[in-house]
C-alpha positions as CSV (number, residue, x, y, z in Angstrom):
1,M,-0.1,0.1,-0.2
2,A,1.3,3.3,-0.7
3,L,1.0,5.4,1.8
4,T,1.8,9.7,2.2
5,P,4.3,10.6,4.5
6,A,3.7,12.7,7.3
7,S,5.4,15.8,6.1
8,A,5.2,17.5,9.5
9,P,7.2,17.1,13.0
10,G,5.2,16.1,15.6
11,L,2.8,13.0,16.1
12,T,0.3,11.6,13.7
13,T,-2.9,10.4,13.8
14,I,-5.2,8.5,11.4
15,L,-9.2,9.3,12.0
16,A,-11.0,6.3,10.8
17,F,-14.8,6.4,10.6
18,N,-17.2,3.9,9.2
19,A,-19.7,4.0,6.4
20,S,-22.4,6.1,9.3
21,N,-19.8,8.2,8.7
22,L,-19.0,7.9,13.1
23,L,-15.7,8.2,14.4
24,A,-13.8,5.5,16.0
25,V,-12.5,6.8,19.2
26,R,-10.2,5.9,22.0
27,R,-11.4,5.6,26.2
28,A,-8.3,6.8,27.8
29,G,-9.5,7.0,31.6
30,T,-12.0,10.1,32.5
31,K,-11.3,11.2,28.8
32,T,-12.5,9.6,25.4
33,G,-9.5,10.8,23.0
34,L,-8.2,9.7,19.6
35,A,-7.8,6.2,18.8
36,F,-4.8,5.5,16.5
37,V,-1.9,7.9,17.5
38,G,1.8,7.4,16.5
39,A,5.5,8.9,16.2
40,D,5.2,8.6,12.3
41,L,2.5,7.4,9.9
42,S,3.5,3.7,10.4
43,M,3.0,3.6,13.8
44,A,-0.7,5.2,13.9
45,L,-1.7,2.3,10.8
46,A,-0.4,-0.2,12.6
47,R,-2.8,0.9,15.7
48,L,-5.4,0.9,13.2
49,E,-5.0,-2.3,11.7
50,A,-5.0,-3.9,15.3
51,H,-8.1,-2.8,14.6
52,F,-9.7,-2.6,11.5
53,K,-7.8,-4.6,8.5
54,E,-10.0,-3.3,6.1
55,H,-9.4,0.6,5.6
56,T,-8.7,2.8,3.2
57,R,-5.8,4.2,2.0
58,P,-5.1,7.4,4.6
59,V,-5.3,10.1,3.2
60,D,-3.1,13.7,4.7
61,T,-5.1,16.6,5.5
62,F,-4.8,19.0,7.8
63,T,-1.5,19.8,10.7
64,T,-3.3,20.7,14.2
65,T,-1.0,22.4,16.5
66,L,-1.8,22.2,21.0
67,P,0.2,23.7,23.1
68,S,1.9,20.3,23.6
69,G,2.9,20.0,20.1
70,S,1.6,19.1,16.7
71,Y,-0.6,16.1,15.1
72,R,0.0,15.4,11.7
73,V,-4.2,14.4,10.5
74,F,-4.8,11.6,8.6
75,L,-8.0,10.7,7.2
76,C,-9.8,6.7,6.4
77,Q,-12.6,4.9,6.2
78,I,-12.7,1.4,7.5
79,S,-15.3,-1.2,7.3
80,G,-15.7,-3.8,10.6
81,K,-16.3,-3.7,14.1
82,P,-13.4,-2.6,16.6
83,A,-11.4,-5.7,17.9
84,D,-12.4,-4.4,21.8
85,D,-14.7,-2.7,23.2
86,E,-11.7,0.2,24.2
87,V,-12.0,1.8,21.0
88,H,-16.0,2.6,19.9
89,F,-18.0,4.8,17.8
90,A,-19.8,8.2,18.3
91,S,-21.3,11.1,16.1
92,I,-18.8,14.2,15.8
93,D,-22.3,16.0,17.0
94,A,-22.3,13.9,20.1
95,L,-18.7,14.3,20.7
96,A,-18.7,18.4,20.5
97,Q,-22.0,18.6,22.6
98,N,-19.9,16.6,25.3
99,L,-16.3,18.4,24.7
100,G,-15.4,18.3,28.8
101,A,-15.4,14.4,28.4
102,L,-12.7,14.7,25.5
103,A,-9.0,15.2,25.6
104,P,-7.4,18.1,24.4
105,S,-6.6,16.6,21.8
106,L,-9.2,14.9,20.2
107,A,-11.1,18.5,20.8
108,Q,-8.6,20.0,18.9
109,V,-8.9,17.6,16.1
110,L,-12.3,18.2,15.5
111,H,-12.8,22.1,15.4
112,D,-9.6,21.9,12.9
113,L,-12.0,19.1,10.5
114,D,-14.6,21.2,10.4
115,P,-13.5,22.1,7.1
116,H,-12.6,18.8,5.4
117,L,-16.4,17.2,6.6
118,I,-17.4,17.4,3.0
119,E,-14.4,14.9,1.8
120,I,-15.3,12.4,4.9
121,P,-18.1,10.1,2.9
122,Y,-16.1,9.9,-0.7
123,L,-12.9,9.2,0.8
124,H,-12.6,5.6,-1.5
125,L,-13.5,7.4,-4.6
126,G,-11.1,8.9,-7.3
127,E,-11.0,12.4,-8.0
128,N,-12.7,10.9,-12.1
129,D,-15.1,8.2,-9.9
130,F,-18.5,9.3,-9.6
131,I,-20.6,9.0,-7.1
132,Y,-23.7,7.0,-8.8
133,K,-23.1,6.1,-12.0
134,F,-25.9,5.0,-14.3
135,R,-27.8,1.9,-14.3
136,P,-27.3,-0.2,-18.0
137,D,-30.7,-1.6,-18.6
138,K,-29.6,-5.4,-17.4
139,Q,-28.6,-3.7,-14.3
140,R,-31.9,-1.7,-13.8
141,N,-35.1,-2.6,-11.4
142,P,-38.6,-2.9,-13.2
143,L,-40.4,-4.0,-10.8
144,I,-40.3,-1.0,-8.7
145,Y,-42.7,0.6,-11.6
146,Q,-45.2,-2.0,-10.4
147,L,-45.6,-2.4,-7.0
148,D,-48.7,-1.7,-6.6
149,E,-52.1,-0.9,-8.9
150,A,-51.3,3.2,-8.1
151,A,-47.7,2.7,-9.0
152,S,-48.5,0.9,-12.0
153,S,-51.1,4.2,-13.4
154,L,-48.0,6.1,-12.6
155,Y,-45.4,5.2,-14.5
156,Q,-46.3,1.9,-16.6
157,S,-48.1,3.1,-20.2
158,K,-48.1,0.7,-23.4
159,L,-47.9,3.6,-25.8
160,C,-44.8,5.1,-24.4
161,A,-43.0,2.1,-24.0
162,A,-43.9,0.9,-27.8
163,I,-42.9,4.6,-28.6
164,K,-39.6,4.5,-26.9
165,E,-39.1,0.6,-28.9
166,L,-39.7,2.0,-32.2
167,A,-38.2,5.9,-32.0
168,R,-35.2,5.2,-29.3
169,T,-32.7,4.5,-31.8
170,H,-29.7,5.7,-30.0
171,E,-30.1,7.4,-26.2
172,R,-28.0,10.4,-27.3
173,T,-29.4,11.5,-30.8
174,A,-32.8,12.6,-31.1
175,S,-35.4,10.9,-34.3
176,A,-38.5,12.0,-36.3
177,P,-41.6,12.1,-33.9
178,V,-44.0,9.0,-33.9
179,A,-47.8,9.7,-34.7
180,L,-50.4,8.3,-32.7
181,D,-53.8,7.7,-35.4
182,F,-56.5,8.0,-32.6
183,G,-59.0,9.2,-35.6
184,A,-60.2,12.4,-35.1
185,V,-57.9,13.1,-32.8
186,Q,-53.5,12.9,-33.8
187,Y,-50.8,13.1,-31.3
188,L,-46.8,13.8,-32.3
189,I,-44.7,12.6,-29.9
190,P,-41.3,13.5,-29.9
191,S,-38.4,10.0,-29.7
192,H,-37.0,11.5,-26.8
193,F,-39.2,12.3,-23.7
194,G,-40.1,11.8,-20.3
195,F,-37.9,10.1,-18.2
196,C,-34.4,10.9,-18.0
197,L,-31.5,8.3,-16.8
198,G,-30.6,11.0,-14.1
199,V,-34.5,10.4,-12.1
200,K,-34.6,7.0,-13.1
201,N,-31.7,6.2,-10.8
202,A,-33.0,8.2,-8.5
203,I,-36.9,7.1,-8.4
204,E,-35.0,3.4,-8.1
205,R,-33.0,4.3,-5.4
206,A,-35.9,5.3,-3.0
207,Y,-38.1,2.9,-3.3
208,E,-35.8,0.1,-2.8
209,T,-34.2,2.1,0.2
210,L,-37.6,1.9,1.5
211,A,-38.6,-1.7,0.5
212,E,-34.6,-2.8,2.3
213,N,-35.2,-0.7,5.1
214,P,-39.0,-1.6,6.8
215,G,-37.5,-0.8,10.4
216,R,-36.0,2.3,9.7
217,R,-36.9,6.1,9.3
218,V,-35.5,7.1,5.5
219,F,-36.2,10.6,4.7
220,M,-35.0,12.6,1.5
221,L,-33.3,15.7,1.9
222,S,-35.8,17.2,-0.5
223,E,-38.1,16.5,-2.9
224,L,-36.7,13.0,-5.4
225,I,-37.7,15.4,-8.2
226,H,-40.2,17.6,-9.7
227,N,-43.0,15.5,-9.9
228,P,-45.9,16.0,-7.2
229,F,-47.3,12.5,-8.1
230,V,-44.3,10.4,-7.9
231,N,-43.2,12.2,-4.9
232,E,-46.7,12.3,-2.7
233,D,-46.4,7.9,-4.0
234,L,-43.0,8.3,-2.4
235,Q,-44.2,9.6,0.9
236,R,-47.9,7.1,1.0
237,R,-45.1,4.9,1.7
238,G,-43.0,6.0,4.1
239,L,-40.7,8.7,2.7
240,R,-40.9,11.6,4.5
241,Y,-38.6,15.3,3.8
242,L,-36.1,17.5,5.7
243,Q,-36.9,20.2,4.3
244,T,-37.9,22.5,1.2
245,D,-36.8,22.8,-2.2
246,K,-36.0,26.7,-1.4
247,G,-33.9,25.2,1.9
248,T,-36.8,25.7,4.9
249,P,-36.9,22.6,6.6
250,Y,-39.7,20.4,8.2
251,T,-41.1,19.7,11.4
252,L,-41.3,16.0,12.8
253,D,-44.9,16.0,12.0
254,G,-44.6,16.7,8.1
255,K,-45.3,20.4,8.8
256,R,-43.0,23.4,7.4
257,S,-41.2,25.1,10.0
258,T,-42.2,28.8,10.6
259,G,-40.0,29.5,13.1
260,A,-42.0,29.1,16.9
261,A,-40.4,28.0,19.8
262,G,-40.8,24.6,20.7
263,E,-40.6,23.0,17.5
264,T,-39.3,20.0,16.7
265,L,-37.3,19.9,13.1
266,A,-36.7,16.4,11.4
267,W,-33.4,18.0,11.1
268,D,-32.9,17.6,15.2
269,T,-33.5,14.2,15.4
270,L,-31.2,12.6,12.6
271,G,-28.8,9.6,14.2
272,S,-26.9,6.8,12.4
273,E,-30.1,4.3,12.6
274,D,-32.0,7.0,9.7
275,I,-31.7,6.5,6.2
276,V,-31.5,10.6,3.6
277,I,-31.5,10.2,0.8
278,I,-30.3,12.8,-1.9
279,P,-32.0,13.4,-4.9
280,A,-30.9,14.1,-8.0
281,F,-30.1,17.1,-8.1
282,G,-27.3,16.4,-5.8
283,A,-27.0,18.8,-2.3
284,T,-24.7,22.0,-0.9
285,D,-22.3,21.4,1.3
286,D,-23.3,22.8,4.1
287,D,-26.3,19.9,4.0
288,K,-23.7,17.4,3.7
289,R,-21.3,18.2,6.8
290,R,-24.8,18.6,9.0
291,L,-25.5,14.7,7.8
292,V,-21.9,13.7,8.6
293,R,-21.6,15.6,11.8
294,K,-24.9,12.9,12.8
295,G,-23.4,10.2,11.8
296,V,-26.0,9.8,9.3
297,P,-24.4,7.6,5.7
298,V,-23.9,10.1,3.2
299,Y,-22.4,8.6,0.2
300,Q,-24.5,5.7,0.0
301,Y,-27.8,6.9,-0.8
302,D,-26.8,9.9,-2.6
303,A,-28.3,9.9,-6.0
304,T,-26.3,13.1,-7.4
305,C,-27.2,12.1,-11.2
306,M,-23.8,11.8,-12.7
307,L,-24.4,14.9,-15.3
308,V,-25.1,17.4,-12.6
309,E,-21.3,16.1,-10.7
310,K,-19.8,16.3,-14.5
311,V,-20.4,20.2,-13.9
312,W,-18.8,20.1,-10.4
313,K,-15.5,18.5,-12.1
314,A,-15.7,21.1,-15.1
315,A,-15.7,23.8,-12.4
316,R,-13.0,22.4,-10.6
317,S,-11.3,22.2,-13.1
318,F,-11.6,25.3,-14.5
319,G,-11.0,26.8,-10.7
320,R,-7.4,25.1,-10.4
321,E,-6.7,26.7,-14.2
322,G,-7.0,29.9,-12.3
323,Y,-11.0,30.8,-14.3
324,T,-13.4,32.3,-11.5
325,V,-16.9,30.0,-12.5
326,V,-19.5,32.2,-13.8
327,I,-23.2,29.5,-13.3
328,H,-25.5,30.0,-15.9
329,G,-28.8,29.1,-13.3
330,K,-31.2,30.2,-11.3
331,S,-29.8,30.7,-7.9
332,E,-32.9,29.5,-5.8
333,H,-32.7,25.5,-7.4
334,E,-31.4,23.0,-6.0
335,E,-28.9,22.2,-8.6
336,T,-27.6,25.2,-9.5
337,K,-27.1,26.0,-5.2
338,A,-24.9,22.8,-5.1
339,T,-23.7,23.3,-8.0
340,F,-21.9,26.9,-6.4
341,S,-21.4,25.3,-2.9
342,N,-19.1,22.7,-4.5
343,A,-18.1,24.9,-7.1
344,R,-16.6,27.4,-5.0
345,R,-13.8,25.1,-3.0
346,Y,-11.9,25.5,-5.9
347,A,-12.5,28.9,-7.5
348,H,-14.6,31.9,-6.6
349,A,-17.9,31.8,-8.6
350,V,-20.9,33.7,-9.8
351,I,-24.3,33.0,-11.0
352,V,-26.4,34.8,-13.9
353,R,-29.5,33.6,-14.3
354,N,-29.7,34.6,-18.0
355,L,-28.5,36.6,-20.9
356,D,-29.5,40.2,-19.4
357,E,-27.6,38.8,-16.4
358,A,-24.6,38.2,-18.0
359,R,-24.8,41.9,-20.3
360,R,-25.4,43.0,-16.9
361,L,-22.3,41.1,-16.0
362,G,-20.0,41.7,-19.2
363,E,-20.6,45.9,-18.4
364,V,-19.0,46.0,-14.9
365,I,-16.5,43.2,-16.7
366,A,-15.7,46.1,-19.9
367,S,-15.8,49.3,-17.2
368,D,-12.7,50.5,-15.4
369,D,-15.5,53.0,-13.5
370,P,-15.2,52.3,-9.8
371,E,-18.9,52.9,-9.5
372,V,-19.7,50.7,-12.6
373,R,-17.2,47.9,-10.6
374,A,-18.8,48.6,-8.2
375,R,-22.5,47.7,-9.1
376,F,-21.4,44.5,-9.3
377,Y,-22.0,43.6,-5.4
378,Q,-25.4,45.5,-5.6
379,E,-26.9,43.3,-9.1
380,F,-25.2,40.1,-8.1
381,A,-25.7,40.1,-3.7
382,G,-26.3,36.5,-3.2
383,K,-24.8,35.1,-6.1
384,H,-21.6,35.4,-5.7
385,T,-18.8,33.4,-3.4
386,D,-17.3,35.7,0.3
387,G,-14.6,38.0,-0.7
388,F,-15.4,38.2,-4.6
389,D,-12.9,40.7,-5.7
390,V,-14.1,42.5,-9.0
391,E,-10.2,43.2,-9.9
392,K,-8.6,40.0,-9.5
393,H,-11.8,37.5,-9.6
394,L,-13.0,38.2,-13.5
395,E,-9.8,38.6,-14.9
396,R,-10.7,35.1,-16.4
397,I,-14.2,33.3,-16.7
398,A,-15.2,30.2,-17.3
399,V,-18.9,28.9,-17.7
400,V,-20.5,26.3,-16.6
401,N,-24.6,25.3,-16.4
402,Q,-27.8,24.1,-14.6
403,T,-27.9,21.3,-16.8
404,T,-31.8,21.8,-16.8
405,L,-31.2,25.2,-19.2
406,L,-31.5,25.3,-22.5
407,M,-28.3,25.4,-24.5
408,N,-28.6,28.0,-26.6
409,E,-28.9,30.6,-23.7
410,T,-25.7,29.2,-22.4
411,L,-24.2,29.2,-25.8
412,E,-25.1,32.7,-25.8
413,I,-24.1,33.8,-22.9
414,I,-20.4,32.3,-23.6
415,D,-20.2,34.4,-26.6
416,H,-21.6,37.5,-25.8
417,L,-19.0,37.1,-22.8
418,R,-16.5,36.0,-25.4
419,S,-17.5,39.2,-27.3
420,V,-17.3,41.9,-23.5
421,Y,-13.0,40.3,-23.2
422,R,-12.7,40.2,-27.3
423,G,-13.6,44.5,-26.8
424,R,-11.3,44.5,-24.3
425,F,-8.4,43.2,-24.3
426,G,-8.6,41.5,-28.0
427,E,-9.0,38.1,-29.9
428,A,-5.8,36.6,-29.3
429,E,-5.5,37.1,-25.3
430,A,-10.1,36.7,-25.1
431,A,-9.5,33.1,-26.1
432,N,-7.0,32.6,-23.0
433,R,-9.7,34.4,-20.6
434,V,-13.1,33.3,-21.3
435,G,-13.7,29.1,-20.8
436,G,-16.0,27.0,-21.3
437,S,-16.8,25.3,-24.6
438,A,-19.0,26.9,-27.7
439,R,-20.4,23.4,-28.3
440,G,-22.3,23.4,-24.0
441,D,-20.7,20.2,-22.9
442,T,-21.7,20.7,-19.1
443,L,-25.3,20.3,-20.3
444,C,-27.2,17.3,-19.4
445,Y,-27.2,15.4,-22.6
446,A,-30.4,13.9,-21.7
447,T,-32.1,17.8,-21.7
448,Q,-30.6,18.0,-25.0
449,V,-31.5,15.3,-26.6
450,N,-35.3,15.8,-24.9
451,Q,-35.1,19.4,-27.0
452,D,-33.5,18.4,-30.0
453,A,-36.5,15.5,-30.2
454,L,-39.0,18.3,-29.3
455,S,-37.9,20.7,-32.2
456,K,-38.3,18.0,-34.9
457,A,-41.9,17.8,-34.2
458,L,-42.8,21.4,-33.8
459,A,-41.6,21.5,-37.3
460,E,-44.9,19.3,-38.4
461,P,-48.3,20.8,-38.3
462,L,-49.7,21.5,-35.5
463,D,-52.9,22.7,-33.1
464,G,-51.7,23.0,-30.2
465,A,-49.2,21.2,-27.5
466,F,-49.7,20.0,-24.3
467,V,-45.6,20.0,-21.6
468,I,-46.0,18.1,-18.8
469,G,-44.4,18.2,-15.9
470,G,-43.9,19.6,-12.0
471,K,-45.7,23.3,-12.6
472,N,-42.3,24.0,-10.8
473,S,-39.7,21.6,-13.2
474,S,-36.6,23.7,-14.8
475,N,-36.6,21.6,-17.5
476,T,-40.1,21.4,-18.0
477,Y,-40.9,24.5,-18.0
478,Q,-37.5,24.6,-21.2
479,L,-39.5,22.6,-23.4
480,Y,-42.6,24.5,-22.5
481,R,-40.9,27.8,-23.9
482,L,-39.9,26.3,-26.7
483,C,-43.5,25.2,-27.7
484,E,-44.3,28.7,-26.9
485,Q,-42.5,30.3,-29.4
486,R,-43.6,27.9,-32.9
487,L,-47.6,27.7,-31.1
488,G,-48.0,30.9,-28.4
489,K,-50.9,30.4,-26.7
490,N,-51.7,27.2,-28.1
491,A,-49.0,25.7,-26.1
492,Y,-49.8,24.4,-22.6
493,F,-48.1,23.6,-19.4
494,I,-49.8,21.0,-17.3
495,Q,-48.7,18.2,-14.7
496,S,-51.7,16.2,-15.2
497,E,-54.8,15.2,-17.4
498,S,-56.7,17.0,-14.2
499,N,-56.2,20.5,-15.6
500,I,-57.5,19.7,-19.0
501,R,-60.9,20.9,-16.8
502,S,-63.1,20.3,-20.4
503,A,-62.6,20.6,-23.7
504,C,-62.7,24.7,-23.8
505,E,-60.3,25.3,-20.6
506,V,-57.0,24.1,-19.3
507,E,-55.2,25.0,-16.0
508,H,-52.3,26.1,-18.0
509,Y,-48.9,26.8,-15.0
510,V,-46.9,30.0,-15.6
511,F,-43.5,29.4,-14.5
512,P,-41.9,33.2,-13.5
513,A,-39.0,34.3,-11.7
514,H,-39.8,33.2,-7.9
515,G,-42.4,29.9,-8.7
516,P,-45.1,29.1,-10.3
517,V,-48.7,30.6,-10.6
518,K,-51.6,28.8,-11.8
519,A,-53.8,30.6,-14.4
520,V,-57.1,29.2,-16.4
521,N,-56.9,29.2,-20.5
522,P,-59.6,28.6,-22.8
523,I,-58.1,25.6,-25.5
524,E,-58.3,28.3,-28.4
525,I,-58.3,25.2,-30.7
526,H,-61.6,24.9,-29.9
527,P,-63.9,23.0,-31.2
528,F,-62.4,20.1,-31.8
529,P,-63.1,18.9,-35.1
530,T,-65.8,16.1,-36.3
531,G,-65.1,16.5,-40.0
532,S,-62.3,14.2,-42.3
533,A,-59.8,16.7,-40.5
534,P,-57.9,15.1,-37.8
535,L,-56.6,17.2,-34.4
536,R,-53.0,17.1,-34.2
537,I,-51.8,18.0,-30.8
538,L,-48.0,17.4,-29.6
539,L,-47.5,15.7,-26.3
540,T,-44.0,16.0,-24.7
541,G,-43.1,15.4,-20.7
542,G,-39.8,16.6,-19.1
543,A,-37.6,14.5,-17.6
544,S,-39.5,13.9,-14.5
545,C,-42.2,13.1,-16.1
546,P,-43.3,9.2,-15.8
547,D,-45.3,7.7,-19.0
548,G,-48.1,7.1,-17.1
549,I,-49.0,10.8,-16.6
550,I,-48.5,11.4,-20.5
551,Q,-50.9,7.9,-21.4
552,Q,-53.6,9.1,-19.0
553,V,-53.5,12.8,-20.8
554,I,-54.1,11.5,-23.6
555,T,-57.3,9.3,-22.3
556,R,-58.0,12.2,-20.9
557,I,-58.4,14.5,-24.5
558,N,-59.6,11.3,-25.8
559,S,-62.6,11.1,-23.4
560,L,-63.4,15.1,-25.1
561,F,-64.3,13.5,-28.3
562,P,-67.6,10.9,-29.4
563,A,-66.4,7.4,-28.6
564,D,-67.5,6.8,-32.6
565,K,-64.7,9.6,-33.7
566,L,-61.8,7.5,-32.2
567,R,-60.2,4.9,-33.0
568,K,-59.2,1.7,-30.1
569,I,-56.0,2.0,-28.1
570,D,-55.5,-1.2,-29.2
571,D,-54.9,-0.4,-32.7
572,V,-53.0,2.5,-32.4
573,L,-50.7,-0.1,-30.9
574,A,-51.0,-2.2,-33.6
575,D,-49.8,0.7,-36.1
576,L,-46.9,1.1,-34.0
577,S,-45.9,-2.9,-33.9
578,S,-46.2,-2.8,-37.6
579,A,-44.2,0.5,-38.0
580,G,-41.2,-1.5,-36.4
C-alpha cells in the first residue's frame, strides 16, 4: 500500500470513519481521546490495523497544533467492528456536545476537522469517479414501477413503451417524432421525452431503500424530483422530507417550519440509524457536512445525477486553472445551489440567471469606472462567493450551467462574454480569458436530446401542444418555452390530465422567476373538429414526468371526443408494432 508520508514534525493520528460517518475514538481513563496515534504514519497505521484490517488509504489532510505539540491528521474509512471495546464509535455532534469529556488533542482535532467534513463520505473515490453511475438496462429494477395499481398507473404506459421501442435508435440522438392516430385526434410524440436516466436512478434508489429498510426512518433531503405525483407516492410508502426545495426545514410531523419556539425539526432528530437520500439535483456542502456531523450515512444514499456531477468536475477543473466560474442557472434552484457550493471549494464563482444578467456582468468586466464595478456587489448580491473581488476575479472566467436550461441560452452567454473580453483585451487574449465549451458540454445530454426531439416535432403541422411535468420543473418549462415560441397560446404547461378541465378550458401553469402561478386559459383550438381533418396535438413530458401520466393525458383528451370518432388503443398499438 502506497502511503503519503507525514510532512510535519510531531505526532501522527488517523481519523477512521465507518460507513455512517461515525468516528472511531478511544476510551482513555476519564477522557475520550484519539484512537490511532503514533510517532509517524507507520506506527499510527499499525495501531489502526490492530482493530480494523479493512480500510482505505489514509489521506494526509491537515495539521493541528496544540501547546503540547502538533498532530498530522490523516483520514480514512474503515469497515467492521473494533477488535475490543476500548475503541468505539461516536458521531461528531455527540462528541462536540460533550467537550469536557474529551482529551484536549481530540477536541482540537475535531475543531480543525470541520472544513474537511465534506471529504469523509467519499474518501474511497478517486477524483474522476462518479458518486452514482447510471445503471445499464440489465441492472435496472423494473419491478419497482409495478408495486401496486397506483405505481403501475403512474409509471407504466404501453403507448410510451412502444414509442420508445420504435423511435429511440440511440439514447443521445433525436429522431423523427411518432404519430398516434386515434382518428378524430392525432398525437405527435417526440422520440425522446419523460424520465431521464438520472431520474430513473433516483426513483429506483428511493423505492429500493424503502423496501430494504422496513424498520428504519427514510428521509429525502428535499423533493426527489420535480413531480408531485412521484413524491406523493413515495410519501404514501413512508418516505419523509427534511426540507423544501428552497431549504425551509420540515418539522417532525411533516409541516413546514415557521421558526416558532417549541418546534421539533426533523433535522434535529437524525441519528446514525436513519437514512437520508440525496436527490438527483445533488446537495450543498453545508447540508452534507450537517449529515456527516450527525453520523448519518451519506455516500450510500447519494443519488446525485452523474451529469450534474460532471458540471461539478468541470467547475473544479476551471478553478484549478485559475478561472472564476460563472454558473448559468437559477440561484434558487437546488441544482444550481449545489453546483455553486461545490465550485466555491476550488474557485470564486458567480451565478447569472440569463443573457440579460450576463450582459450586466459584461458591463462590469468592460469598465474601469469604479462606480460601474461597484455595481456588481448590488446586482449580484447573494449570487457570488465570499471575498469576491471584481478587480481580480473577473480577469479570467469560465462558464458552466444548470443542466436543465436551454443550451442555446448557455451558448449565447458564452458568446457574449467572449465578445466583451475581445473588446477589452483583443481576439487572441480573449480566447485565454474565457473558458467554457462552444458546444455546451456541461449541459445534460438528456435535457438536450429532449429539446432536439421536441424541435423536430415542432417542425410538423400542429394545432396545439401540451407539455407535461411538475409545475416547478425547470427542464419542463424549457420545453414549454420552445412550444410557446412556435404555437403561442396554443401551447400549455400542465402537471396531469386533471388540468384539462373541459374541451375549452385548461389549467395552464406559468413559471415566473419566484415560483409558479396557476392560471386558467381557454383552449383556442376549440371546437374540436368532427370532420375529416383530425386535430393534431403534440405531447411531451419533462425529465421528471412518468410515462403513465402521458398516457392518462391522452385518455383524458380522447374522452372529449365522441367515442364513435375514435380508434381503439389496441389498433394504435398495432400500428406502432407494424411500423417497427
